[in-house]
C-alpha positions in Angstrom: -17.0 72.5 -73.8 -19.0 70.5 -71.2 -17.2 68.3 -68.8 -17.7 66.7 -65.4 -14.7 65.8 -63.2 -14.7 62.8 -60.8 -11.8 62.1 -58.4 -12.0 59.0 -56.2 -9.6 57.5 -53.7 -9.7 54.7 -51.1 -10.2 55.6 -47.5 -8.2 53.1 -45.5 -9.0 52.3 -41.9 -5.6 53.8 -40.9 -6.2 57.1 -42.7 -7.6 60.3 -41.2 -10.7 61.4 -43.2 -9.9 65.1 -42.9 -6.4 64.5 -44.2 -7.7 62.5 -47.2 -10.3 65.2 -47.9 -7.6 67.9 -47.7 -5.4 65.8 -50.1 -8.2 66.0 -52.7 -8.8 69.7 -52.0 -5.1 70.4 -52.8 -5.7 69.5 -56.5 -9.5 69.9 -57.0 -11.9 72.7 -56.1 -14.8 70.3 -56.1 -18.5 71.1 -56.0 -19.7 67.8 -54.4 -18.2 65.3 -52.0 -19.4 61.8 -51.2 -17.9 59.9 -48.3 -18.4 56.2 -48.3 -17.3 53.5 -45.9 -14.0 53.0 -47.7 -13.8 55.8 -50.3 -14.1 59.5 -50.9 -15.4 60.8 -54.2 -15.3 64.5 -55.2 -16.9 65.9 -58.4 -17.4 69.1 -60.2 -17.4 71.0 -63.5 -14.5 72.2 -65.6 -13.6 75.0 -63.1 -13.0 72.4 -60.3 -9.8 71.2 -62.1 -8.3 74.7 -62.5 -5.9 74.1 -59.5 -4.5 71.1 -61.3 -4.2 73.0 -64.6 -2.3 75.7 -62.9 0.0 73.2 -61.1 0.8 71.5 -64.4 1.9 74.8 -65.9 3.9 76.0 -62.8 5.7 72.7 -62.5 6.4 72.4 -66.2 4.9 68.9 -66.5 2.2 69.6 -69.1 3.9 67.4 -71.7 4.0 64.4 -69.3 0.4 65.1 -68.2 -0.7 65.3 -71.8 0.8 62.0 -72.6 -0.9 60.3 -69.7 -4.3 61.9 -70.5 -4.1 60.9 -74.2 -3.3 57.3 -73.1 -6.4 57.4 -70.9 -9.0 58.4 -73.6 -11.9 56.0 -74.0 -14.9 57.3 -76.0 -16.0 60.5 -74.2 -13.9 59.9 -71.1 -10.4 60.6 -69.9 -9.0 58.4 -67.1 -5.7 58.8 -65.2 -4.2 58.3 -61.8 -2.5 60.7 -59.4 -0.3 59.9 -56.5 -2.3 60.3 -53.2 1.0 60.8 -51.3 2.2 63.6 -53.6 -1.3 65.2 -53.6 -1.2 65.4 -49.8 1.6 68.0 -50.2 -0.1 69.7 -53.2 2.0 68.1 -55.9 0.4 66.5 -59.0 2.2 63.3 -59.8 0.8 61.1 -62.6 1.2 57.3 -62.0 0.4 54.4 -64.2 -0.1 51.8 -61.5 -1.0 51.8 -57.8 2.4 52.4 -56.2 1.3 53.2 -52.7 -0.3 50.7 -50.3 -2.8 53.5 -49.4 -3.9 53.7 -53.1 -4.0 56.5 -55.6 -6.5 59.0 -56.8 -8.5 57.8 -59.8 -9.6 60.7 -62.0 -12.2 60.4 -64.6 -13.3 63.3 -66.9 -16.4 63.0 -69.0 -16.4 65.6 -71.8 -18.1 66.1 -75.1 -14.6 66.8 -76.7 -11.7 64.9 -75.1 -9.0 66.4 -77.4 -10.2 70.0 -76.7 -10.2 69.3 -73.0 -6.6 68.0 -73.1 -5.5 71.0 -75.2 -7.0 73.2 -72.6 -5.5 71.6 -69.5 -2.2 70.6 -71.0 -1.5 72.4 -74.3 1.0 70.8 -76.6 4.4 72.6 -76.2 6.0 73.3 -79.5 
């Protein structure tokens, strides 16, 4: 299964760039980083999301994550948002809307098999 992971968050003038980068590192073991004037974008292959996969299992939130990912399928992409504040302390927290004034982390996964990817990262619990 081929996939590419993108995680992007706003970089606000009041935020420390190192802290925002660490926030993304808490959930993603990314291959590339792009720092723009008002954003940080990290990207990588399937392995870059292994930290998140493990956190979902350890915290027993795979069912909730699965529902959010299934809602976010559009063609060959999966889109969902994670709380930037929770990610700062290493906790994956799925959100539907921007709750924080500092913004959230927008995650987009491009894959040749969306269902198989979701089954891998957040298997259905029976």
